[in-house]
C-alpha positions as CSV (number, residue, x, y, z in Angstrom):
1,X,102.8,10.0,-151.5
2,X,106.6,10.7,-150.7
3,X,110.0,8.5,-150.5
4,X,110.5,8.3,-146.7
5,X,113.8,8.5,-145.5
6,X,114.8,4.9,-143.6
7,X,117.3,4.1,-141.1
8,X,119.0,1.0,-139.0
9,X,120.2,1.7,-135.9
10,X,122.9,-0.4,-135.2
11,X,123.4,-0.1,-131.4
12,X,125.3,-2.1,-128.8
13,X,123.5,-3.0,-125.8
14,X,124.0,-2.4,-122.3
15,X,123.1,-5.7,-120.6
16,X,120.0,-6.1,-119.2
17,X,119.9,-2.2,-118.2
18,X,116.6,-0.8,-119.5
19,X,117.3,2.7,-118.6
20,X,121.0,2.7,-120.1
21,X,119.4,1.5,-123.3
22,X,116.6,3.8,-123.1
23,X,119.1,6.5,-123.4
24,X,121.1,5.2,-125.9
25,X,118.0,5.0,-128.0
26,X,117.3,8.6,-127.9
27,X,120.7,9.1,-128.8
28,X,119.9,7.1,-131.6
29,X,116.6,8.9,-132.7
30,X,118.0,12.3,-132.2
31,X,121.4,11.3,-134.8
32,X,118.5,10.2,-136.9
33,X,116.4,12.9,-137.0
34,X,119.5,15.1,-137.9
35,X,119.6,13.6,-140.9
36,X,116.1,13.5,-141.9
37,X,115.1,10.0,-140.8
38,X,111.3,9.5,-140.7
39,X,111.4,5.2,-140.1
40,X,114.1,4.3,-137.7
41,X,114.6,0.3,-137.2
42,X,116.5,-0.9,-133.9
43,X,118.0,-4.9,-133.3
44,X,116.3,-7.5,-132.2
45,X,115.8,-6.6,-128.0
46,X,117.8,-3.4,-128.6
47,X,116.5,-2.4,-125.1
48,X,117.4,-5.2,-122.9
49,X,120.4,-6.8,-125.1
50,X,120.1,-10.5,-126.3
51,X,119.6,-11.7,-122.5
52,X,117.3,-15.1,-123.2
53,X,118.1,-16.6,-119.5
54,X,116.9,-12.9,-118.0
55,X,114.3,-12.3,-120.3
56,X,111.0,-13.1,-117.5
57,X,112.7,-10.8,-115.2
58,X,113.1,-8.0,-117.7
59,X,109.8,-8.7,-119.9
60,X,107.3,-5.3,-120.0
61,X,104.0,-4.7,-120.9
62,X,103.9,-3.0,-124.5
63,X,102.2,-0.2,-122.8
64,X,104.5,0.1,-119.9
65,X,105.3,3.9,-118.7
66,X,109.3,3.2,-118.7
67,X,108.9,3.7,-122.2
68,X,107.0,7.1,-122.4
69,X,110.9,8.8,-123.5
70,X,111.1,6.8,-126.8
71,X,107.2,7.5,-127.4
72,X,107.6,10.7,-127.1
73,X,110.8,11.0,-128.7
74,X,109.1,9.5,-131.9
75,X,106.1,12.0,-131.8
76,X,108.6,15.5,-131.7
77,X,110.6,13.9,-134.3
78,X,107.9,12.9,-136.4
79,X,110.0,9.3,-136.7
80,X,108.4,5.8,-137.0
81,X,110.8,4.2,-134.2
82,X,110.8,0.6,-134.1
83,X,112.5,-1.1,-130.9
84,X,113.2,-4.1,-129.3
85,X,111.7,-5.8,-125.9
86,X,111.1,-8.8,-124.2
87,X,106.8,-8.8,-124.0
88,X,104.7,-10.1,-121.2
89,X,101.0,-8.8,-121.1
90,X,99.7,-8.9,-117.1
91,X,98.1,-12.5,-116.7
92,X,100.0,-14.4,-119.7
93,X,102.6,-16.7,-118.7
94,X,104.9,-16.7,-121.4
95,X,107.4,-14.3,-123.0
96,X,107.5,-13.1,-126.3
97,X,110.2,-11.0,-128.8
98,X,108.9,-8.0,-129.6
99,X,109.1,-5.0,-132.0
100,X,107.3,-2.2,-130.3
101,X,106.1,0.6,-132.7
102,X,106.2,3.8,-131.7
103,X,104.4,5.5,-134.7
104,X,104.8,9.3,-135.6
105,X,101.5,10.4,-134.6
106,X,101.8,9.1,-131.1
107,X,99.9,5.8,-131.6
108,X,101.9,2.6,-130.6
109,X,101.6,-1.1,-132.5
110,X,103.2,-4.3,-131.4
111,X,105.1,-7.3,-134.0
112,X,106.3,-10.2,-132.3
113,X,108.4,-12.9,-133.3
114,X,107.0,-15.8,-135.4
115,X,109.6,-18.4,-135.5
116,X,112.0,-18.9,-132.6
117,X,115.8,-20.1,-132.6
118,X,116.4,-23.5,-131.6
119,X,116.8,-22.9,-127.6
120,X,114.7,-19.8,-127.3
121,X,111.4,-22.0,-125.9
122,X,113.1,-22.5,-122.9
123,X,112.5,-18.6,-122.3
124,X,110.2,-17.7,-125.0
125,X,107.0,-18.4,-127.0
126,X,106.1,-18.2,-130.5
127,X,104.2,-14.4,-131.4
128,X,101.8,-13.8,-134.0
129,X,103.6,-11.1,-136.4
130,X,101.9,-7.9,-137.4
131,X,100.8,-6.1,-140.2
132,X,102.8,-4.1,-142.5
133,X,103.5,-0.6,-141.9
134,X,102.3,2.1,-144.2
135,X,104.9,4.4,-144.7
136,X,104.8,7.2,-148.1
137,X,105.5,5.1,-150.8
138,X,106.6,2.4,-148.7
139,X,104.8,-1.2,-147.5
140,X,107.3,-2.1,-144.6
141,X,107.2,-5.9,-143.3
142,X,109.0,-6.3,-140.3
143,X,110.9,-9.6,-139.5
144,X,112.4,-10.4,-136.3
145,X,115.7,-12.5,-136.6
146,X,114.7,-15.9,-136.9
147,X,111.5,-15.2,-139.0
148,X,113.8,-14.6,-141.9
149,X,115.1,-17.9,-141.9
150,X,111.7,-19.4,-143.3
151,X,111.6,-18.5,-146.8
152,X,107.6,-18.7,-146.3
153,X,107.9,-15.4,-144.3
154,X,109.5,-13.4,-147.0
155,X,107.5,-14.9,-149.7
156,X,104.3,-13.4,-147.3
157,X,105.2,-10.2,-147.4
158,X,106.0,-10.1,-151.0
159,X,102.4,-10.9,-151.6
160,X,101.2,-8.2,-149.1
161,X,102.8,-5.7,-151.4
162,X,105.9,-4.9,-149.2
163,X,108.3,-3.0,-150.5
164,X,110.3,-2.8,-147.7
165,X,111.7,-6.0,-146.1
166,X,113.0,-4.9,-142.4
167,X,115.0,-7.2,-140.3
168,X,115.8,-6.7,-136.3
169,X,118.6,-9.0,-136.0
170,X,121.6,-10.6,-133.7
171,X,123.9,-12.0,-136.4
172,X,127.1,-13.2,-135.5
173,X,130.6,-13.4,-137.3
174,X,129.8,-17.0,-137.8
175,X,126.2,-16.7,-139.6
176,X,126.8,-13.5,-141.0
177,X,127.6,-15.3,-144.9
178,X,124.8,-17.5,-144.9
179,X,122.3,-15.1,-143.2
180,X,122.8,-12.0,-145.8
181,X,123.0,-14.1,-148.5
182,X,119.4,-15.6,-147.6
183,X,118.3,-11.9,-146.8
184,X,119.9,-10.3,-150.1
185,X,118.5,-13.7,-152.1
186,X,115.0,-12.0,-150.7
187,X,115.7,-8.5,-152.4
188,X,116.6,-10.5,-155.9
189,X,113.6,-12.8,-155.6
190,X,111.1,-10.6,-154.5
191,X,112.4,-7.3,-156.0
192,X,111.6,-5.9,-152.8
193,X,114.5,-3.5,-150.6
194,X,115.9,-5.4,-147.7
195,X,117.1,-3.4,-144.6
196,X,119.0,-5.3,-141.4
197,X,119.5,-3.9,-138.6
198,X,122.2,-5.9,-136.0
199,X,123.3,-5.2,-132.7
200,X,126.7,-3.1,-132.8
201,X,128.4,-5.3,-130.3
202,X,128.6,-8.1,-127.8
203,X,125.7,-9.1,-126.5
204,X,124.4,-12.6,-124.3
205,X,127.6,-14.1,-125.1
206,X,127.3,-13.6,-128.6
207,X,130.1,-11.3,-130.7
208,X,127.4,-9.6,-133.2
209,X,129.2,-9.3,-136.3
210,X,127.3,-5.8,-137.3
211,X,127.6,-4.8,-141.1
212,X,124.0,-3.7,-140.9
213,X,122.9,-3.2,-144.5
214,X,120.5,-2.2,-147.2
215,X,120.2,-4.2,-150.6
216,X,117.7,-2.6,-152.9
217,X,115.1,-4.4,-154.6
218,X,117.7,-5.8,-157.4
219,X,119.8,-7.1,-154.4
220,X,122.5,-4.3,-155.2
221,X,124.5,-3.3,-152.0
222,X,123.5,0.4,-151.0
223,X,125.0,0.6,-147.9
224,X,126.5,-1.2,-144.9
225,X,128.3,-0.6,-141.9
226,X,132.0,-1.7,-142.0
227,X,131.6,-3.9,-138.7
228,X,130.7,-3.5,-135.3
229,X,130.1,-0.4,-133.2
230,X,127.4,2.6,-133.3
231,X,126.1,3.1,-136.4
232,X,123.6,4.9,-138.1
233,X,122.3,3.6,-141.8
234,X,120.3,6.3,-143.6
235,X,118.8,5.4,-147.1
236,X,116.4,6.9,-149.6
237,X,114.8,6.4,-153.2
238,X,116.1,9.1,-154.8
239,X,114.5,9.0,-158.6
240,X,113.2,6.0,-158.4
241,X,116.7,4.4,-157.2
242,X,118.2,3.8,-153.7
243,X,121.1,5.8,-152.3
244,X,122.6,5.6,-148.6
245,X,125.0,6.5,-146.1
246,X,127.0,5.0,-142.6
247,X,127.0,8.0,-139.5
248,X,128.8,6.9,-136.6
249,X,127.5,7.9,-133.4
250,X,129.8,9.8,-131.4
């Protein structure tokens, strides 16, 4: 087994523009691949922006051919890639907030947000989560924004043997101090590294704080984006210790 190189894509989304966001995701994937990344995490609803009022019209089924360029690129680059999308399967009324996982071997799985923020229930229905991902030496649990606000979510991840808690989020300036303290606390309490992919710019009327981050399994800060903007946070375990850097998408 080996320690995979992981990354958080701090991306600025184009509001309700799936085509533009797909092209933007491909640029992030290519930059991450140039740095040897094998696991790339995008923010919550990265492919549409956080646009709850538009979610019903933007929602896609998991198998939509619109996302084939992302599936193909993940396979070509041998890089498991997690993207955010409003999900509605044929015959279902409700829309879920989903993370679609394009695996390096060409397979695709789905993880759905279990816990909704107040007000999101007007546009979305809760999901059922998903199983941890095995990637080299890492067992990776996904969390989608409000999921991490429930301590039981991280505790369950730890009980399942997770070594990396990977959160796709939209966190604004006002909420960042509290939310980052919660996430860092999980690293300290549960002895698992915590990776956070936040939006890089305004979306859905919210000004994202950026500052995507990785804490190691002791809660020590390894790398963090300085603020908003398009960046990739790249990290890996080297000799048992995490190291990381932040690279700007130009």
